[in-house]
N, C-alpha and C positions, 0 to 999 in steps of 0.2 A: 504493500500500500504506500510505501515511501516514495517510490519513483514517480507516480502520477503527480504528486505534489511538487516534486522537483521540476518535472517537465512543465507544469503549468507556469511556474516562475520563469523558466528559460524561454518559453514561447512568448513571453512579453518582450523579449530582447531580439535584436537583430540576429539572424540565424548564425552568422559566422562568429559574432561575439559570444553567443550562447555556447557554441561548440568549444571555443577556447576555455571558457569558464567551466564547462562540463568536464573537459579532460583534466583540468587542474583539480577539480573536485574528486575525480576518480583517483588521481595520484595521492591526494591527501588521505582519502579513505584507506588506500593501500598502506601508507606510512603509519596510520593510526591503528591498523589492524581491523578496520571496520568494514572491509569489502563485503563481508558476509551479510551485512544489513541490506545490500542491494542484490547480491547474487542468490539465485535459487540453487538447489542441489543439482549437480550434473552427474548422470550415471556414467560409470566406466563402460565404454563401448568401443574397444580398440578395433581399428581397421587399418589394413595395409594397402596403401595406394601409391603409385609411382615409386614403389620400392621403399616407402617411408612408413613408419609405424605411427599412426595418429591415435592419441588416447581417446578421442571421440571425434565424430565426423563434422562437428559444427565449428566453423572458423569465422574470423573477422575479415571482411573484405578490405582491400586496399582503399585508401582515401581518408579513413578516419584518423589514422596516425601516419601522416605523410613522411615525417622525419624520424620515426622510430623513437619518439621522446617518451612514450607512455607504455611501453611493451610490458613491463612487469605488472603495472597496475591493471592493464587489460587482461593479462593472463590470469590474474587472481579472480576474475569473474567467471572462469570455467571454460573458456574457449579451448577447443582441441588444437587449434593452430592460429597463428596471427600472421596476417600479411600486411606489410608496411609499404609505403610509397603511395603514388608513383614518384620515383626519384629520377632526376635528370643529371647529366654530367656536371653542369654548372648550376649554381643557385639561380632562381628566377622568381619574380614576384607574382606571376600569374596575371589573370585579367583584372581590370579595374573593379573596385567595389562600388556598390553591393553586387554580389555574385552568387549568393545562396538565397533561395526563396522557398518558403513552406506553402503547402496546400493542405492544411490540417484536416479538412473535411474528407479528403481522399487519402490521408496518411501518405503523403507524397512530398518529395523535394525536387526542386530544379536547381542545378548548379552549373556554373560556367567558370569554375575555379581556374582552369588552365594550367594544371601541373605546377601550382605554386609549391616550392620546396626549397630547402637550404642546400641542395646539391648532394651528390653521392658521398663525398668525403665526410660531410657532417653526419649524414645518416649512419655511416659505418662507425664513426666515433661514438654515437649514441648506442648503437647495437652492442658495441664492445663492453659497455658498462652494465649490461643487463644480466641479472642472474638467470633469466629465462633461457638465454642462449647458452650460458655456462652449464646449466643442468640438462641440456638436451631438448629444450622445447622446440616444436616445429615452427620455423620462421620462414615465411615466404617474403621475397623482396621483389617488388613490382617496378619494372624499369620502363622508361620512355625516352623521348627525344626533347631537346630544348626547342622552344617555340621558334627561335630564329635560325635553326639549322634547316637548310633547304631539304625538301622532301627527298630529293635524289641522293642526299648524303645521310639520310636518317640511319642507315645501317651502321654508320660510324659511331653514332651516339649509343645505339643499342650494344654494340660490341665493347665500347668503352665502359659502359655500366656493367655489363656481364662480367668482364674481366675483374673488375674491382669488387663486386658483391659476391662473386663465386665462393670465396672461402668462408663467408659469414652466413650464407643462405642454406636452408634445407631444400628449397626449390626456388626457382626464379620465374617470375611471370613477365611475359612480353606483352606490353599494353599497346595495341595498335587500334584501339576501338573507342577511345575517348572522343566525344564530339567537340571538345573545347580547345583543341590544338589544330590550327588550320591545316587542312589536307591530310591529317594523320590517318583517317580511315581509308585513304587511297592505298595504304599499305595492305589492305585486305584484298586488293585486286590480284588476279592470277600471277602475272609476271613479277610484280613487286613482292608479293608474299613468298613466292618460290625463291627469289634471290635472298630475301631476308632470312627465311628459315634455313636455307643452305649455309649461309654465312654463320648463323648462330650455332647450328649443329657442328660445324667444323670447329668453331671456337670452343664449344663445349668439350669436344673430344680432346683438344689440346690441353685445356684447363684440367680435365680429369686426370690426364697423365701427369701434369705438372704438380697438382695438389694431392694426388693419390686418393681422390674420392670423386664419385659421380654425383653431380647435382642436377636433378631433373629440370627440364624446361617446359613451361606451360604457356599456351597462347590464350590471351583474353580477347573475345570477339564481341561484336555488337549484336543487338537483337534485330536491327533493321536490315536483315539480309533475306533475299529471296531464295527459293529452292535451289536454283542453279548455283548461286554463290555459296550456299551451304555445302553443296556436294563438292564443289571445287576445293573449298577449304578442307573438307574431310579427306579428299584425295591427297592434298598436299601434306596434311598432318600425318597421314599414313606413309606417304613417300619419304618424308624426312624423319620418320620415326620420332615424332615429338612425344614427350612423356605425358602430357596432359593438355586439357583445354578447359577454359573457364567460360561458361555461358550463363549470363551475359553481362555486358556493361549497361549503361543507361541508354534510353531511347530518345530519339528526336520527335517521335509521334506525340501528339497532344489529344488524340481522339478520346482517351479516357478521362481527360480533365477539361474538356472543352467548356468554355464559359465560366470557369472558376477564376477567382482572383489569382494573379501571378501566372496563370496558365500560358500566357503568351510570352513570358520571359524566355530569352534565348538560353540554350544550354541543354543538358541531359536530364531527362525525367527519371526519377527512381521512386521506389516505394511500391505500395499496393497496386497502382495502375499498371506497372510493368510486369506483374506476376504472370498473367496469362500469356503475354507475348514472349517473355523470356523462357517460360516453361515449354511453350510450343517449339521454340527454336531448339531448346535442349533435347526434346523428344525426337525431332527430325535429325538432329546431329547424332544422337545415340543410334538411331536406325542406320544412318549412313556409315557410321564407324563400326557397327557390328561388334561392339565390345572390345575392339583392338586398342583403343586409347581411352583412359578414364576421363570423366567429365566432372568438373566442380560446378555445381548449380548455384547461381546467385541471381537475385532479382525479385523483389517484392515479397520476401519472406517476412510475414507479420505474425505467424502463429506456428505452433508445432505441426499442425496439419499441412501448412504450406511447405514446411521443410520436408515432411514425409512425402509430399507430392513430387518434389524435385527428385527424391531418391527413386520413387516409382517411375518417373519419366526417364530415368537412366543415369542419374548422377551417382557418383560414389561418395562425394563429400558435398557439403553446402557451405555458403558464406552469407553473413548478414551485415548490413550497414544501416540503411534507412530504418529498417525494422527495429534496430537497436536504439535509434533515436526516439522512435514513437513508443516502443514497448519497454525499453530499458533492459538491464541485465537479466531479468527473469526469462527473457526470450531464449537465452542460450540454453538453460536447463530444459525449458519446455520443448525446444526443437530437438535437443539430444534425446530426451525421453520418448518423444513421438517416433523418432527414427529407430531407436532401440526396440520399441514395442512392435513396430512394423516388421523389423527383421526377425524378431522372435516368432511372430505369426507366420511369416513366409517360410520359416524352417520347420513348421509343424507338418 
């Protein structure tokens, strides 16, 4: 009952200001040993995906902790894995403010943050100080390109980030699906994606030899893809033997929030309105991949039933972000419990 009161206060503030205060509050609760006041119980439900052992299948999506400043505090809320970023080679401020907008009656957010972050060097400094990493917590690092890097040289930015985050990451996510960096989604096109994945897999092999460990690579895709695009992406994922795919990022569609305040703001829409679209994409991708590559389902998870539906559609893991803002930490345990129950029933 505590979180709804906190949320009501935060929703009187600008969304980005509230985010900063909220993360500071989560840090304070961790330091004071009071995280249990927000977090619900999370069942142990280990699952092995991408060669990694996850203590439970519910993770935090990238975007909430872009610079890896709150990893230990977030882990105390029961997440089975944490994904930080998106991080770029150089620090960048992102798009002008205001750039985050709530649509509360639809449990939705629109953001046009634009990969605002302190750069890869700062993120790695933050990661190195966490007990989560030292005790073997599963940490994903989400990488992107700087806004002023020409799209034809984007691969250079991804390779730069991959080389630097490789030793610190449990897995690395390649984000080519944010709608808030100009031309970024062009990298989902056939030739561009083929070249990017080829370069990244080549670098992964070299880095695995150099560091003596294999760090999986996952691709994060958009929900705004037609059937032909999805099949092409599935073919390229198989061809390059990618380790995972995250479906999906935010959507440019406004159909589900038409006529609502803030609905026409530029940026990516997340939260409950993207659930059906992202889950449909997940299902079609699962069908096209035929179980060859694991899928992490994200987009519109606001309840345990939503999380279980992602698993039923073909996901091996799920991630939450906007649902965490609307529902609070109790969503982590609720989602993990629903998935564990569904798995037990399917094994009978």
